[in-house]
PDB file of N, CA, C and O in Angstrom:
ATOM      1  N   MET A   1      13.451  -4.982  -4.403  1.00  0.00           N
ATOM      2  CA  MET A   1      13.231  -5.745  -5.088  1.00  0.00           C
ATOM      3  C   MET A   1      11.346  -5.635  -5.650  1.00  0.00           C
ATOM      4  O   MET A   1      10.482  -6.175  -4.959  1.00  0.00           O
ATOM      5  N   ASN A   2      11.087  -5.086  -6.586  1.00  0.00           N
ATOM      6  CA  ASN A   2       9.313  -5.778  -6.394  1.00  0.00           C
ATOM      7  C   ASN A   2       8.859  -7.175  -7.469  1.00  0.00           C
ATOM      8  O   ASN A   2       9.430  -7.668  -8.442  1.00  0.00           O
ATOM      9  N   ARG A   3       7.807  -7.445  -6.894  1.00  0.00           N
ATOM     10  CA  ARG A   3       7.289  -8.483  -7.301  1.00  0.00           C
ATOM     11  C   ARG A   3       6.096  -9.020  -7.547  1.00  0.00           C
ATOM     12  O   ARG A   3       5.261  -8.460  -6.836  1.00  0.00           O
ATOM     13  N   VAL A   4       5.496 -10.065  -8.402  1.00  0.00           N
ATOM     14  CA  VAL A   4       3.723  -9.963  -8.670  1.00  0.00           C
ATOM     15  C   VAL A   4       3.891 -11.140  -7.512  1.00  0.00           C
ATOM     16  O   VAL A   4       4.627 -12.106  -7.309  1.00  0.00           O
ATOM     17  N   PRO A   5       2.587 -10.375  -6.771  1.00  0.00           N
ATOM     18  CA  PRO A   5       1.905 -11.864  -5.858  1.00  0.00           C
ATOM     19  C   PRO A   5       1.506 -12.807  -7.359  1.00  0.00           C
ATOM     20  O   PRO A   5       1.186 -12.615  -8.532  1.00  0.00           O
ATOM     21  N   ASN A   6       1.778 -13.924  -6.391  1.00  0.00           N
ATOM     22  CA  ASN A   6       1.065 -15.119  -6.911  1.00  0.00           C
ATOM     23  C   ASN A   6      -0.562 -15.349  -7.201  1.00  0.00           C
ATOM     24  O   ASN A   6      -1.548 -14.614  -7.266  1.00  0.00           O
ATOM     25  N   ARG A   7      -0.419 -16.115  -7.276  1.00  0.00           N
ATOM     26  CA  ARG A   7      -2.367 -16.543  -7.408  1.00  0.00           C
ATOM     27  C   ARG A   7      -2.681 -17.052  -5.810  1.00  0.00           C
ATOM     28  O   ARG A   7      -3.821 -17.173  -5.361  1.00  0.00           O
ATOM     29  N   LYS A   8      -1.173 -17.380  -4.890  1.00  0.00           N
ATOM     30  CA  LYS A   8      -1.406 -18.094  -3.898  1.00  0.00           C
ATOM     31  C   LYS A   8      -2.015 -17.145  -2.412  1.00  0.00           C
ATOM     32  O   LYS A   8      -2.924 -17.304  -1.598  1.00  0.00           O
ATOM     33  N   GLN A   9      -0.733 -15.938  -2.684  1.00  0.00           N
ATOM     34  CA  GLN A   9      -1.363 -15.124  -1.953  1.00  0.00           C
ATOM     35  C   GLN A   9      -2.030 -14.330  -2.574  1.00  0.00           C
ATOM     36  O   GLN A   9      -1.388 -13.280  -2.568  1.00  0.00           O
ATOM     37  N   ALA A  10      -3.024 -14.188  -3.160  1.00  0.00           N
ATOM     38  CA  ALA A  10      -4.092 -13.705  -3.746  1.00  0.00           C
ATOM     39  C   ALA A  10      -4.943 -14.202  -2.368  1.00  0.00           C
ATOM     40  O   ALA A  10      -5.543 -13.601  -1.477  1.00  0.00           O
ATOM     41  N   HIS A  11      -4.672 -15.615  -2.673  1.00  0.00           N
ATOM     42  CA  HIS A  11      -6.278 -16.067  -2.164  1.00  0.00           C
ATOM     43  C   HIS A  11      -5.284 -15.868  -0.503  1.00  0.00           C
ATOM     44  O   HIS A  11      -6.138 -16.219   0.311  1.00  0.00           O
ATOM     45  N   GLU A  12      -4.271 -15.582   0.151  1.00  0.00           N
ATOM     46  CA  GLU A  12      -4.479 -15.966   1.628  1.00  0.00           C
ATOM     47  C   GLU A  12      -5.186 -14.619   1.946  1.00  0.00           C
ATOM     48  O   GLU A  12      -5.446 -14.451   3.138  1.00  0.00           O
ATOM     49  N   ARG A  13      -5.429 -13.940   1.355  1.00  0.00           N
ATOM     50  CA  ARG A  13      -6.084 -12.191   1.865  1.00  0.00           C
ATOM     51  C   ARG A  13      -5.231 -11.672   2.113  1.00  0.00           C
ATOM     52  O   ARG A  13      -5.534 -10.788   2.914  1.00  0.00           O
ATOM     53  N   ILE A  14      -4.010 -11.674   1.849  1.00  0.00           N
ATOM     54  CA  ILE A  14      -2.891 -10.181   2.112  1.00  0.00           C
ATOM     55  C   ILE A  14      -4.069  -8.902   2.439  1.00  0.00           C
ATOM     56  O   ILE A  14      -5.211  -8.755   2.003  1.00  0.00           O
ATOM     57  N   HIS A  15      -3.563  -8.387   3.032  1.00  0.00           N
ATOM     58  CA  HIS A  15      -4.487  -6.713   2.952  1.00  0.00           C
ATOM     59  C   HIS A  15      -3.073  -6.030   1.871  1.00  0.00           C
ATOM     60  O   HIS A  15      -1.905  -6.127   1.495  1.00  0.00           O
ATOM     61  N   PRO A  16      -4.732  -5.113   1.798  1.00  0.00           N
ATOM     62  CA  PRO A  16      -4.056  -4.360   0.464  1.00  0.00           C
ATOM     63  C   PRO A  16      -2.884  -3.537   0.399  1.00  0.00           C
ATOM     64  O   PRO A  16      -2.235  -3.294  -0.618  1.00  0.00           O
ATOM     65  N   LYS A  17      -2.687  -3.170   1.436  1.00  0.00           N
ATOM     66  CA  LYS A  17      -1.878  -2.110   1.944  1.00  0.00           C
ATOM     67  C   LYS A  17      -1.044  -2.399   1.762  1.00  0.00           C
ATOM     68  O   LYS A  17      -0.277  -1.570   1.272  1.00  0.00           O
ATOM     69  N   ILE A  18      -0.372  -4.265   2.096  1.00  0.00           N
ATOM     70  CA  ILE A  18       0.037  -4.487   2.274  1.00  0.00           C
ATOM     71  C   ILE A  18       1.338  -4.838   1.578  1.00  0.00           C
ATOM     72  O   ILE A  18       2.538  -4.743   1.836  1.00  0.00           O
ATOM     73  N   VAL A  19       0.651  -5.245   0.673  1.00  0.00           N
ATOM     74  CA  VAL A  19       0.935  -5.879  -1.411  1.00  0.00           C
ATOM     75  C   VAL A  19       1.083  -4.036  -1.720  1.00  0.00           C
ATOM     76  O   VAL A  19       2.056  -3.794  -2.434  1.00  0.00           O
ATOM     77  N   GLN A  20       0.501  -3.121  -1.409  1.00  0.00           N
ATOM     78  CA  GLN A  20       0.989  -2.040  -2.113  1.00  0.00           C
ATOM     79  C   GLN A  20       2.332  -1.184  -1.465  1.00  0.00           C
ATOM     80  O   GLN A  20       3.029  -0.322  -2.001  1.00  0.00           O
ATOM     81  N   GLU A  21       2.370  -1.506  -0.719  1.00  0.00           N
ATOM     82  CA  GLU A  21       4.016  -1.405   0.228  1.00  0.00           C
ATOM     83  C   GLU A  21       4.986  -2.277  -0.089  1.00  0.00           C
ATOM     84  O   GLU A  21       5.962  -2.122   0.644  1.00  0.00           O
ATOM     85  N   ARG A  22       5.090  -2.966  -0.731  1.00  0.00           N
ATOM     86  CA  ARG A  22       6.130  -4.685  -0.777  1.00  0.00           C
ATOM     87  C   ARG A  22       5.901  -4.384  -2.429  1.00  0.00           C
ATOM     88  O   ARG A  22       6.905  -4.833  -2.983  1.00  0.00           O
ATOM     89  N   LEU A  23       5.149  -3.909  -3.260  1.00  0.00           N
ATOM     90  CA  LEU A  23       5.145  -3.530  -3.983  1.00  0.00           C
ATOM     91  C   LEU A  23       5.387  -2.051  -4.903  1.00  0.00           C
ATOM     92  O   LEU A  23       5.276  -1.906  -6.121  1.00  0.00           O
ATOM     93  N   GLY A  24       5.804  -0.894  -3.715  1.00  0.00           N
ATOM     94  CA  GLY A  24       6.499  -0.612  -3.884  1.00  0.00           C
ATOM     95  C   GLY A  24       5.500   0.913  -4.476  1.00  0.00           C
ATOM     96  O   GLY A  24       6.064   1.927  -4.065  1.00  0.00           O
ATOM     97  N   HIS A  25       4.421   1.193  -5.171  1.00  0.00           N
ATOM     98  CA  HIS A  25       3.172   1.195  -5.478  1.00  0.00           C
ATOM     99  C   HIS A  25       2.869   2.791  -5.001  1.00  0.00           C
ATOM    100  O   HIS A  25       2.694   2.591  -3.799  1.00  0.00           O
ATOM    101  N   ALA A  26       2.689   4.324  -5.192  1.00  0.00           N
ATOM    102  CA  ALA A  26       2.339   5.411  -4.627  1.00  0.00           C
ATOM    103  C   ALA A  26       1.078   5.330  -3.983  1.00  0.00           C
ATOM    104  O   ALA A  26       0.970   6.197  -3.116  1.00  0.00           O
ATOM    105  N   ASN A  27       0.671   5.029  -4.031  1.00  0.00           N
ATOM    106  CA  ASN A  27      -1.083   5.485  -3.637  1.00  0.00           C
ATOM    107  C   ASN A  27      -2.010   3.828  -4.248  1.00  0.00           C
ATOM    108  O   ASN A  27      -2.170   3.257  -5.327  1.00  0.00           O
ATOM    109  N   ILE A  28      -2.388   3.621  -2.897  1.00  0.00           N
ATOM    110  CA  ILE A  28      -3.803   2.360  -2.730  1.00  0.00           C
ATOM    111  C   ILE A  28      -4.510   2.074  -4.225  1.00  0.00           C
ATOM    112  O   ILE A  28      -4.728   1.011  -4.806  1.00  0.00           O
ATOM    113  N   SER A  29      -4.751   3.328  -4.566  1.00  0.00           N
ATOM    114  CA  SER A  29      -5.466   3.056  -5.967  1.00  0.00           C
ATOM    115  C   SER A  29      -5.233   2.075  -6.622  1.00  0.00           C
ATOM    116  O   SER A  29      -5.968   1.091  -6.701  1.00  0.00           O
ATOM    117  N   THR A  30      -3.638   2.310  -7.452  1.00  0.00           N
ATOM    118  CA  THR A  30      -2.748   1.619  -8.065  1.00  0.00           C
ATOM    119  C   THR A  30      -3.310  -0.123  -8.016  1.00  0.00           C
ATOM    120  O   THR A  30      -3.956  -0.894  -8.725  1.00  0.00           O
ATOM    121  N   THR A  31      -2.613  -0.122  -6.734  1.00  0.00           N
ATOM    122  CA  THR A  31      -2.455  -1.666  -6.267  1.00  0.00           C
ATOM    123  C   THR A  31      -4.038  -1.776  -6.585  1.00  0.00           C
ATOM    124  O   THR A  31      -4.258  -2.282  -7.685  1.00  0.00           O
ATOM    125  N   LEU A  32      -4.971  -1.473  -5.984  1.00  0.00           N
ATOM    126  CA  LEU A  32      -6.373  -2.205  -6.506  1.00  0.00           C
ATOM    127  C   LEU A  32      -7.028  -2.298  -7.297  1.00  0.00           C
ATOM    128  O   LEU A  32      -8.013  -3.025  -7.422  1.00  0.00           O
ATOM    129  N   ASN A  33      -6.314  -1.129  -8.374  1.00  0.00           N
ATOM    130  CA  ASN A  33      -7.250  -1.247 -10.196  1.00  0.00           C
ATOM    131  C   ASN A  33      -6.435  -3.003 -10.426  1.00  0.00           C
ATOM    132  O   ASN A  33      -7.066  -4.030 -10.674  1.00  0.00           O
ATOM    133  N   ILE A  34      -4.705  -2.881 -10.226  1.00  0.00           N
ATOM    134  CA  ILE A  34      -4.357  -3.840 -10.472  1.00  0.00           C
ATOM    135  C   ILE A  34      -4.531  -5.937 -10.199  1.00  0.00           C
ATOM    136  O   ILE A  34      -4.478  -6.922 -10.935  1.00  0.00           O
ATOM    137  N   TYR A  35      -4.760  -5.656  -8.612  1.00  0.00           N
ATOM    138  CA  TYR A  35      -4.949  -7.242  -8.194  1.00  0.00           C
ATOM    139  C   TYR A  35      -6.202  -7.136  -8.087  1.00  0.00           C
ATOM    140  O   TYR A  35      -6.719  -8.135  -8.588  1.00  0.00           O
ATOM    141  N   SER A  36      -7.139  -6.256  -7.589  1.00  0.00           N
ATOM    142  CA  SER A  36      -8.261  -6.689  -6.607  1.00  0.00           C
ATOM    143  C   SER A  36      -9.646  -6.902  -8.042  1.00  0.00           C
ATOM    144  O   SER A  36     -10.548  -6.065  -8.023  1.00  0.00           O
ATOM    145  N   HIS A  37      -9.688  -7.930  -9.083  1.00  0.00           N
ATOM    146  CA  HIS A  37     -10.476  -8.532  -9.511  1.00  0.00           C
ATOM    147  C   HIS A  37     -11.299  -9.808  -8.293  1.00  0.00           C
ATOM    148  O   HIS A  37     -11.073 -10.603  -7.381  1.00  0.00           O
ATOM    149  N   VAL A  38     -12.376  -9.202  -9.178  1.00  0.00           N
ATOM    150  CA  VAL A  38     -13.433 -10.496  -8.306  1.00  0.00           C
ATOM    151  C   VAL A  38     -13.505 -12.275  -8.227  1.00  0.00           C
ATOM    152  O   VAL A  38     -13.952 -12.684  -9.299  1.00  0.00           O
ATOM    153  N   THR A  39     -13.206 -13.367  -7.311  1.00  0.00           N
ATOM    154  CA  THR A  39     -13.106 -13.909  -7.935  1.00  0.00           C
ATOM    155  C   THR A  39     -14.554 -14.612  -7.924  1.00  0.00           C
ATOM    156  O   THR A  39     -15.485 -13.819  -7.787  1.00  0.00           O
ATOM    157  N   PRO A  40     -14.992 -16.357  -8.082  1.00  0.00           N
ATOM    158  CA  PRO A  40     -16.256 -16.097  -7.578  1.00  0.00           C
ATOM    159  C   PRO A  40     -16.362 -16.742  -6.773  1.00  0.00           C
ATOM    160  O   PRO A  40     -17.462 -17.110  -6.360  1.00  0.00           O
ATOM    161  N   GLY A  41     -15.037 -17.166  -6.182  1.00  0.00           N
ATOM    162  CA  GLY A  41     -15.766 -17.372  -4.111  1.00  0.00           C
ATOM    163  C   GLY A  41     -15.720 -16.041  -3.323  1.00  0.00           C
ATOM    164  O   GLY A  41     -15.903 -15.914  -2.112  1.00  0.00           O
ATOM    165  N   ILE A  42     -15.404 -14.941  -4.345  1.00  0.00           N
ATOM    166  CA  ILE A  42     -15.204 -13.619  -2.742  1.00  0.00           C
ATOM    167  C   ILE A  42     -16.652 -13.206  -3.233  1.00  0.00           C
ATOM    168  O   ILE A  42     -17.253 -12.578  -2.362  1.00  0.00           O
ATOM    169  N   GLN A  43     -17.337 -13.389  -4.350  1.00  0.00           N
ATOM    170  CA  GLN A  43     -18.827 -13.537  -5.229  1.00  0.00           C
ATOM    171  C   GLN A  43     -19.540 -14.154  -3.984  1.00  0.00           C
ATOM    172  O   GLN A  43     -20.182 -13.432  -3.221  1.00  0.00           O
ATOM    173  N   ARG A  44     -19.379 -15.946  -3.724  1.00  0.00           N
ATOM    174  CA  ARG A  44     -20.311 -16.413  -3.073  1.00  0.00           C
ATOM    175  C   ARG A  44     -20.151 -15.734  -1.581  1.00  0.00           C
ATOM    176  O   ARG A  44     -21.000 -15.409  -0.751  1.00  0.00           O
ATOM    177  N   ALA A  45     -18.962 -15.667  -1.582  1.00  0.00           N
ATOM    178  CA  ALA A  45     -18.835 -15.324   0.421  1.00  0.00           C
ATOM    179  C   ALA A  45     -19.389 -13.606   0.678  1.00  0.00           C
ATOM    180  O   ALA A  45     -19.577 -12.996   1.731  1.00  0.00           O
ATOM    181  N   ALA A  46     -19.476 -13.361  -0.135  1.00  0.00           N
ATOM    182  CA  ALA A  46     -20.182 -11.298  -0.025  1.00  0.00           C
ATOM    183  C   ALA A  46     -21.728 -11.851   0.024  1.00  0.00           C
ATOM    184  O   ALA A  46     -22.319 -11.429   1.018  1.00  0.00           O
ATOM    185  N   ALA A  47     -22.775 -12.979  -1.104  1.00  0.00           N
ATOM    186  CA  ALA A  47     -23.766 -13.045  -1.046  1.00  0.00           C
ATOM    187  C   ALA A  47     -23.888 -13.312   0.288  1.00  0.00           C
ATOM    188  O   ALA A  47     -24.067 -12.424   1.122  1.00  0.00           O
ATOM    189  N   LEU A  48     -23.774 -14.862   0.631  1.00  0.00           N
ATOM    190  CA  LEU A  48     -23.574 -14.497   1.669  1.00  0.00           C
ATOM    191  C   LEU A  48     -23.847 -14.125   3.322  1.00  0.00           C
ATOM    192  O   LEU A  48     -24.567 -14.598   4.201  1.00  0.00           O
ATOM    193  N   ARG A  49     -23.072 -13.249   3.254  1.00  0.00           N
ATOM    194  CA  ARG A  49     -23.343 -12.038   4.163  1.00  0.00           C
ATOM    195  C   ARG A  49     -24.069 -11.058   4.245  1.00  0.00           C
ATOM    196  O   ARG A  49     -24.115 -10.332   5.239  1.00  0.00           O
ATOM    197  N   PHE A  50     -24.836 -10.880   3.056  1.00  0.00           N
ATOM    198  CA  PHE A  50     -26.112  -9.666   2.674  1.00  0.00           C
ATOM    199  C   PHE A  50     -26.421 -10.551   2.917  1.00  0.00           C
ATOM    200  O   PHE A  50     -27.627 -10.796   2.952  1.00  0.00           O
TER     201      PHE A  50
END
């Protein structure tokens, strides 16, 4: 049974490969295209690292 991850799960930083397998996507690109939107928190974290 496939289900859409909720917002809480997205913020728990579940590895994309795990999400791909759980949702049954054949390619990781499908998962990343659907679920890899950039949030302000991710932008801030990246800015602090560079």
